[in-house]
C-alpha positions as CSV (number, residue, x, y, z in Angstrom):
1,X,-29.4,2.7,-12.2
2,X,-27.0,3.4,-14.9
3,X,-24.1,5.7,-14.2
4,X,-23.8,8.5,-16.2
5,X,-20.0,9.0,-15.3
6,X,-17.1,6.7,-16.3
7,X,-15.2,7.4,-13.5
8,X,-15.2,8.8,-10.1
9,X,-13.0,11.5,-11.1
10,X,-15.7,12.5,-13.9
11,X,-18.3,12.4,-11.3
12,X,-16.2,14.6,-8.6
13,X,-16.0,17.2,-11.8
14,X,-19.5,17.0,-12.8
15,X,-20.5,18.0,-9.1
16,X,-22.4,14.3,-8.7
17,X,-21.5,12.5,-5.2
18,X,-21.4,9.2,-5.9
19,X,-22.7,6.3,-3.4
20,X,-18.6,5.0,-3.2
21,X,-18.0,9.1,-1.9
22,X,-20.4,8.5,1.1
23,X,-18.9,5.6,1.9
24,X,-15.5,6.8,2.3
25,X,-16.9,10.4,3.7
26,X,-18.5,8.3,6.0
27,X,-15.6,6.4,7.1
28,X,-13.1,9.5,7.2
29,X,-15.5,11.4,9.2
30,X,-15.0,14.2,6.4
31,X,-17.8,16.2,4.6
32,X,-18.7,14.6,1.2
33,X,-18.5,18.0,-0.9
34,X,-15.0,18.6,0.3
35,X,-14.1,14.8,-0.3
36,X,-15.5,15.1,-4.0
37,X,-13.2,18.5,-4.2
38,X,-10.5,16.4,-3.6
39,X,-11.1,13.3,-6.2
40,X,-11.9,16.0,-8.8
41,X,-8.6,17.8,-8.3
42,X,-7.1,14.1,-7.9
43,X,-5.8,15.0,-4.7
44,X,-8.1,11.7,-3.6
45,X,-8.6,8.7,-5.6
46,X,-11.5,6.1,-5.1
47,X,-10.7,2.8,-6.5
48,X,-13.7,1.0,-7.6
49,X,-14.2,-0.7,-10.5
50,X,-17.5,-1.2,-10.9
51,X,-16.8,-5.2,-12.1
52,X,-15.5,-5.8,-8.3
53,X,-18.7,-6.9,-7.1
54,X,-18.7,-6.9,-2.9
55,X,-16.0,-3.9,-3.0
56,X,-15.7,-2.2,0.4
57,X,-14.6,1.3,-1.4
58,X,-12.1,3.1,0.4
59,X,-10.1,6.8,-0.4
60,X,-6.3,7.2,-0.8
61,X,-5.4,10.6,-0.4
62,X,-4.8,14.5,0.8
63,X,-6.2,14.5,4.6
64,X,-7.4,10.7,4.7
65,X,-6.3,8.0,7.0
66,X,-2.9,6.1,5.3
67,X,-4.0,3.0,4.1
68,X,-2.1,-0.4,3.8
69,X,-1.6,-2.6,0.5
70,X,-0.8,-6.2,1.0
71,X,1.1,-7.9,-2.0
72,X,0.5,-11.9,-2.5
73,X,0.3,-14.5,-5.1
74,X,1.0,-17.6,-6.4
75,X,4.3,-18.2,-7.6
76,X,6.5,-21.0,-9.1
77,X,8.0,-22.7,-5.6
78,X,4.5,-21.6,-4.2
79,X,1.4,-22.3,-6.1
80,X,-1.4,-23.7,-3.3
81,X,-4.3,-21.1,-4.2
82,X,-6.3,-21.9,-0.5
83,X,-3.1,-20.5,1.2
84,X,-2.3,-17.7,-0.5
85,X,-6.6,-16.8,-0.6
86,X,-6.1,-17.8,3.4
87,X,-3.5,-15.3,3.7
88,X,-5.7,-12.6,1.2
89,X,-8.7,-13.2,3.9
90,X,-6.2,-12.7,7.2
91,X,-4.9,-10.1,5.5
92,X,-8.5,-7.8,5.2
93,X,-9.1,-9.1,8.9
94,X,-5.9,-7.5,10.0
95,X,-7.5,-4.4,8.4
96,X,-5.5,-4.4,5.1
97,X,-7.5,-1.9,2.4
98,X,-5.9,-3.1,-1.1
99,X,-4.5,-6.6,-2.3
100,X,-2.3,-6.7,-4.8
101,X,-2.0,-10.2,-6.7
102,X,1.6,-10.5,-8.0
103,X,0.8,-14.0,-9.2
104,X,3.6,-15.0,-11.4
105,X,3.0,-19.0,-12.4
106,X,0.1,-20.9,-13.8
107,X,-3.4,-20.0,-14.9
108,X,-3.9,-16.6,-13.0
109,X,-7.1,-15.3,-14.7
110,X,-9.3,-17.5,-12.2
111,X,-7.5,-16.5,-8.9
112,X,-7.5,-12.5,-10.0
113,X,-11.7,-13.6,-10.5
114,X,-12.5,-15.4,-7.2
115,X,-10.3,-12.0,-5.8
116,X,-12.7,-9.5,-7.5
117,X,-15.5,-11.2,-6.8
118,X,-14.7,-12.1,-3.2
119,X,-12.4,-10.1,-1.6
120,X,-13.9,-6.7,0.1
121,X,-10.4,-4.5,-0.2
122,X,-9.0,-2.8,-3.1
123,X,-7.5,-5.1,-6.4
124,X,-4.4,-4.4,-7.7
125,X,-2.4,-6.1,-10.2
126,X,0.8,-5.6,-12.1
127,X,0.1,-6.4,-15.7
128,X,3.3,-6.9,-17.2
129,X,3.8,-10.0,-14.5
130,X,1.2,-11.4,-16.3
131,X,1.9,-10.8,-19.6
132,X,4.5,-14.0,-20.3
133,X,2.5,-16.0,-17.9
134,X,-1.0,-15.5,-19.7
135,X,0.7,-15.7,-22.7
136,X,2.8,-18.8,-22.1
137,X,5.5,-17.4,-24.4
138,X,9.5,-15.6,-23.3
139,X,9.6,-11.8,-23.0
140,X,11.1,-11.0,-26.0
141,X,8.3,-12.7,-28.8
142,X,5.7,-10.6,-27.0
143,X,4.8,-7.5,-28.5
144,X,3.0,-4.0,-27.5
145,X,-0.3,-4.3,-28.3
146,X,-0.1,-8.2,-26.0
147,X,0.7,-5.8,-23.2
148,X,-1.8,-3.2,-23.8
149,X,-4.3,-6.3,-24.3
150,X,-3.4,-7.8,-21.0
151,X,-4.3,-4.5,-19.2
152,X,-7.7,-4.3,-20.7
153,X,-8.0,-8.2,-19.1
154,X,-7.4,-6.7,-16.1
155,X,-9.5,-4.1,-16.4
156,X,-12.5,-6.4,-17.6
157,X,-11.8,-8.8,-14.7
158,X,-12.4,-6.1,-12.2
159,X,-9.4,-5.1,-10.4
160,X,-9.8,-1.3,-9.2
161,X,-5.8,-0.4,-10.1
162,X,-3.2,-1.4,-12.0
163,X,0.5,-0.5,-11.7
164,X,2.0,0.3,-14.8
165,X,5.7,1.2,-15.0
166,X,5.4,4.1,-18.0
167,X,8.1,6.2,-16.9
168,X,10.6,4.2,-18.2
169,X,12.3,5.0,-21.7
170,X,14.7,4.4,-24.0
171,X,16.8,7.2,-22.5
172,X,16.4,5.0,-19.1
173,X,18.4,2.1,-21.0
174,X,21.4,4.7,-21.7
175,X,21.3,6.1,-18.1
176,X,21.5,2.5,-16.5
177,X,24.2,1.6,-19.0
178,X,26.2,4.5,-18.5
179,X,25.6,5.2,-15.1
180,X,26.8,4.3,-11.5
181,X,24.0,2.7,-9.7
182,X,25.1,-0.5,-7.3
183,X,21.6,-2.0,-7.7
184,X,20.7,-1.1,-11.2
185,X,16.6,-1.7,-11.6
186,X,14.6,-3.5,-8.8
187,X,11.3,-3.3,-9.6
188,X,10.6,-6.4,-11.0
189,X,8.0,-5.1,-13.8
190,X,10.5,-2.4,-14.4
191,X,12.9,-5.1,-14.9
192,X,11.4,-6.5,-17.0
193,X,10.0,-3.3,-19.1
194,X,13.8,-2.8,-19.3
195,X,14.7,-6.2,-20.8
196,X,12.1,-6.1,-23.3
197,X,13.5,-2.9,-24.8
198,X,17.1,-4.3,-24.5
199,X,16.3,-7.1,-26.7
200,X,13.0,-5.6,-28.9
201,X,14.8,-2.0,-29.5
202,X,11.5,-0.6,-29.4
203,X,10.1,1.9,-27.0
204,X,8.4,1.1,-23.4
205,X,4.9,0.2,-24.5
206,X,3.3,1.5,-21.5
207,X,5.3,4.6,-22.1
208,X,4.2,4.5,-26.0
209,X,0.5,3.4,-26.1
210,X,-0.1,5.4,-22.5
211,X,-3.4,7.2,-24.3
212,X,-5.0,3.9,-25.7
213,X,-4.2,2.1,-21.8
214,X,-5.8,5.6,-20.4
215,X,-8.9,4.7,-22.3
216,X,-9.1,1.1,-21.1
217,X,-9.0,2.3,-17.5
218,X,-11.5,5.5,-18.3
219,X,-14.1,2.8,-19.4
220,X,-13.6,0.6,-16.1
221,X,-12.5,3.4,-13.9
222,X,-9.4,1.2,-13.2
223,X,-7.0,3.7,-11.5
224,X,-3.4,3.8,-12.7
225,X,-1.0,3.6,-10.1
226,X,2.2,4.8,-11.8
227,X,5.4,2.4,-11.1
228,X,8.8,3.9,-9.8
229,X,10.9,1.4,-12.2
230,X,13.8,3.5,-11.2
231,X,13.3,2.8,-7.5
232,X,16.2,3.0,-5.5
233,X,17.5,-0.7,-4.3
234,X,19.5,0.5,-1.4
235,X,20.7,3.5,0.0
236,X,23.6,4.2,-2.3
237,X,20.7,4.6,-5.2
238,X,18.4,6.8,-3.0
239,X,17.4,10.3,-4.6
240,X,19.6,10.2,-7.8
241,X,19.1,11.7,-11.3
242,X,17.4,8.3,-12.6
243,X,15.2,8.1,-9.8
244,X,14.4,11.9,-10.3
245,X,14.0,12.0,-14.1
246,X,11.9,9.2,-13.9
247,X,9.5,11.6,-11.4
248,X,9.1,14.3,-14.0
249,X,8.3,12.5,-16.3
250,X,5.4,10.3,-13.7
251,X,4.4,14.0,-13.2
252,X,3.7,14.2,-16.5
253,X,1.6,11.0,-17.1
254,X,-0.2,11.9,-14.1
255,X,-2.0,15.4,-15.9
256,X,-2.5,12.9,-18.7
257,X,-4.5,10.7,-17.2
258,X,-6.4,13.4,-15.1
259,X,-7.3,15.1,-18.8
260,X,-9.2,12.0,-19.3
261,X,-10.4,11.6,-16.0
262,X,-8.9,8.5,-15.2
263,X,-8.0,8.7,-11.3
264,X,-3.9,8.4,-10.5
265,X,-1.6,7.6,-7.8
266,X,2.2,7.8,-8.1
267,X,4.7,5.2,-6.4
268,X,8.0,6.1,-4.7
269,X,11.0,5.2,-3.4
270,X,12.5,1.9,-1.7
271,X,15.5,2.4,-0.1
272,X,16.0,6.0,1.2
273,X,17.8,7.3,4.4
274,X,15.8,8.8,6.9
275,X,16.9,12.1,6.3
276,X,16.0,11.9,2.8
277,X,12.6,10.8,3.3
278,X,10.5,14.2,4.3
279,X,12.4,15.7,0.7
280,X,11.3,12.9,-1.3
281,X,7.8,13.2,-0.4
282,X,8.0,17.0,-1.1
283,X,9.4,16.9,-4.6
284,X,6.8,14.4,-5.5
285,X,4.1,16.4,-3.9
286,X,5.2,19.1,-6.4
287,X,6.1,17.2,-9.2
288,X,2.9,15.3,-9.1
289,X,0.4,18.3,-8.6
290,X,-0.5,16.5,-5.3
291,X,-1.6,12.8,-6.6
292,X,-1.6,10.5,-4.0
293,X,1.9,9.0,-3.0
294,X,2.2,4.8,-2.4
295,X,5.6,4.1,-0.9
296,X,7.1,0.8,-0.5
297,X,8.3,1.4,3.3
298,X,10.8,3.3,2.2
299,X,13.5,1.4,4.2
300,X,15.5,3.1,6.0
301,X,18.9,0.6,6.1
302,X,20.1,-2.2,4.0
303,X,21.5,-4.3,6.6
304,X,18.3,-6.2,7.6
305,X,16.9,-9.3,6.1
306,X,14.6,-10.9,8.5
307,X,13.4,-7.8,10.3
308,X,12.6,-5.7,6.9
309,X,9.2,-5.1,8.3
310,X,10.7,-2.8,11.0
311,X,13.1,-0.8,8.4
312,X,9.9,-0.4,6.2
313,X,7.6,0.5,9.3
314,X,10.1,3.4,10.3
315,X,10.6,4.9,6.7
316,X,6.6,4.2,6.1
317,X,5.9,6.7,9.2
318,X,8.0,9.3,8.1
319,X,6.7,9.0,4.7
320,X,3.0,9.4,5.8
321,X,3.6,11.7,8.3
322,X,5.7,13.9,5.4
323,X,2.7,13.4,3.0
324,X,2.6,9.4,1.7
325,X,-0.8,8.2,1.7
326,X,-0.3,4.5,0.9
327,X,1.8,2.3,2.2
328,X,2.6,-0.9,0.5
329,X,4.0,-3.4,3.6
330,X,7.0,-4.9,3.6
331,X,7.2,-8.8,5.3
332,X,10.4,-10.5,7.3
333,X,10.8,-12.1,4.2
334,X,11.9,-9.5,2.0
335,X,14.6,-10.0,0.2
336,X,14.8,-13.6,1.5
337,X,11.4,-15.5,-0.3
338,X,7.9,-15.7,-0.5
339,X,5.7,-14.6,2.9
340,X,4.2,-17.3,4.9
341,X,1.2,-16.6,7.3
342,X,3.2,-15.4,10.1
343,X,4.9,-13.0,7.5
344,X,2.0,-11.7,6.2
345,X,0.7,-11.4,9.6
346,X,3.6,-9.4,11.1
347,X,4.2,-7.0,7.9
348,X,0.6,-5.6,8.1
349,X,0.7,-5.0,12.0
350,X,4.2,-3.2,11.6
351,X,2.9,-1.1,8.2
352,X,-0.4,-0.9,10.4
353,X,1.9,0.9,13.4
354,X,3.6,3.2,11.0
355,X,0.4,4.4,9.2
356,X,-1.4,5.3,12.4
357,X,1.4,6.8,14.2
358,X,1.5,9.1,11.3
359,X,-2.3,10.2,11.3
360,X,-1.8,10.8,14.9
361,X,0.7,13.4,13.7
362,X,-0.7,14.2,10.8
363,X,-4.2,15.1,13.8
364,X,-6.4,13.3,11.5
365,X,-9.7,13.5,13.1
366,X,-10.5,10.8,15.7
367,X,-7.2,9.1,14.7
368,X,-5.9,9.4,18.6
369,X,-9.7,7.9,19.9
370,X,-7.9,4.2,20.1
371,X,-4.8,5.3,22.2
372,X,-7.0,7.3,24.7
373,X,-9.0,4.4,25.3
374,X,-6.0,2.1,25.7
375,X,-5.0,5.0,28.4
376,X,-7.9,4.5,30.1
377,X,-8.1,0.7,30.4
378,X,-4.6,0.6,31.6
379,X,-4.7,3.2,33.9
380,X,-7.6,0.8,35.1
381,X,-5.6,-2.3,35.3
382,X,-8.6,-3.6,32.7
383,X,-6.8,-6.5,30.7
384,X,-9.7,-7.4,28.3
385,X,-10.5,-3.6,27.6
386,X,-6.8,-3.7,26.5
387,X,-6.9,-6.7,24.3
388,X,-10.0,-4.9,22.7
389,X,-8.3,-1.8,21.7
390,X,-4.6,-3.8,20.5
391,X,-4.0,-3.8,16.9
392,X,-3.3,-7.1,17.3
393,X,-5.5,-8.9,20.7
394,X,-4.2,-12.3,19.8
395,X,-0.9,-12.0,20.3
396,X,-0.9,-9.5,23.3
397,X,-3.6,-11.4,25.0
398,X,-1.2,-15.2,24.2
399,X,2.1,-13.1,25.6
400,X,0.2,-11.8,29.0
401,X,-1.4,-15.5,29.6
402,X,2.1,-17.1,29.0
403,X,3.4,-15.4,31.8
404,X,1.2,-14.6,34.5
405,X,2.4,-13.6,37.9
406,X,2.9,-16.2,41.1
407,X,0.5,-13.5,43.3
408,X,-2.8,-12.0,42.2
409,X,-2.8,-11.5,38.4
410,X,-6.0,-9.0,38.1
411,X,-4.1,-6.1,38.6
412,X,-0.2,-6.9,38.0
413,X,2.0,-8.3,35.0
414,X,5.0,-10.4,35.6
415,X,7.1,-7.4,34.7
416,X,6.5,-5.6,37.7
417,X,4.3,-7.5,40.1
418,X,3.5,-5.5,43.1
419,X,6.1,-2.9,42.2
420,X,3.6,-1.5,39.5
421,X,3.1,1.9,38.9
422,X,-0.1,2.3,37.9
423,X,-1.5,-0.5,41.0
424,X,0.6,2.2,43.1
425,X,-0.8,5.4,42.0
426,X,-4.5,4.0,42.2
427,X,-4.0,2.9,45.5
428,X,-2.3,5.9,47.1
429,X,-5.5,8.3,45.2
430,X,-7.5,5.9,47.0
431,X,-5.9,6.5,50.3
432,X,-5.2,2.6,50.3
433,X,-2.3,0.6,51.7
434,X,0.1,-0.5,49.2
435,X,1.3,-4.0,49.9
436,X,4.8,-4.5,48.2
437,X,6.2,-7.3,50.3
C-alpha cells in the first residue's frame, strides 16, 4: 500500500500510526499514541528509510531504551569486506541497534548496498567521508554540488540516517585559528569540511545548501544526525566556546529540519570530565528543544589508550542517565588502530552495560527485569540460568569452566569454594549442616 506520508514525523503529525511505530511501541512497552506524539514533537526518531529492506525498526529518544551504535567500515589498511561484514553481524547479534558504515577506501557503494539489503540494524553513514572516495578526486577539487549529490546517493542506497557536519562555518575557521584549543578539531568529518573551506574559501556546503539536503532527506525519510564537528577531543577543550557556539547553530538547524518534517538527532561531545557531563546534556536538551542526543562516549579521561571502552562506558552511563538517547560505542582500539573482531565485541559489551545501567536509573519499564532474574539464579546457584541472563553468556561460561573448584562444583565457584556466602545462607535457612572443612 502506498504511503500517504513522506517521513515518520509527517505521519505522526497527521495522526497516523505507522507500522514502524507499532513495532517500536511494542518493544518499548509504550502506548502507540504516546510514541506518535513524541515523534511529532521531534523528541523521538525512528530512522527507517523505506529503501532499507529487512530493517528491524528501533526508536531513539525520550522515554525509550538507550540504543547502541557501532562504527565499522573499510580502510586502506584493512580492506577485507568479508571480515567487516562478519563484524557487522557479530555486532547485531550482540545487541547493537545501529551500524555506521565509515568506509574510506575502495568501491564503497556495493558494501553500503549490501548493508541496506541484509542488515536488520539501522544503517548510518557520513557522506563527506565518501565524497573523495566516490569521485576519486582530491578534496579541494570537489564542489558543493558534489557533496550534496553524495548525500542523495546514500539516501537512494537505503541508509537510515546521515551524519552531516552542518554547524561548522567560515566563522569557525577564525575561532580555531585564533583560539587556544589543545586538540583543535578531532572530528574526521569536521576536519574535512574545515579543510575544504580553508582551501576553497567557500562556505560549508552542508550549511549553505541545507534546505536542498533536507528535501533529499524528506523524500527518502532519512534522519539527519547533526554532527558535532567541534566536539572536544580532550578534557581541556570540553564545554568551551567553540563547542557551545556550534551547538547553538545545531539548535537552529534542528528547527529548520522539523519545519520540513525531517527527523533529527544531535551529536554530542567526545571527551568530557565527569562533573560536566550532566550539564552538557541539559544544555543540549534546552538548545535543541529535546531532540534525541547521540554521544560518542563521552570519554572521561585522556590517558587510557587500550582501555577507552571503559572510559567511554563510564561517561556513557552518566550521559544516558542525564538525557542522552544514543551511545556510539568505543573500542579498546580507539586512538590506536582499526578495531578487530575482539575489539568490536568488547566495545559493544561495554556500551551495553552503560546503556542498561542508565535505563535502570531512569526507571524505564522492565529495565531491571533481567537483573532480577539474575539475582534469582544466583541465589539458587543455578549456573545455566546465570549464563542465560548474562550480557555475554559465552565469556561468562568460559571463565567459570576454565577455573572450576576441585570439590563439588555444582554449588560453588573457585573464588570462595565452601566459604560461599550464598551456599551457607541457603543451607542455614533450610536447617542443613554447613560443611566447610
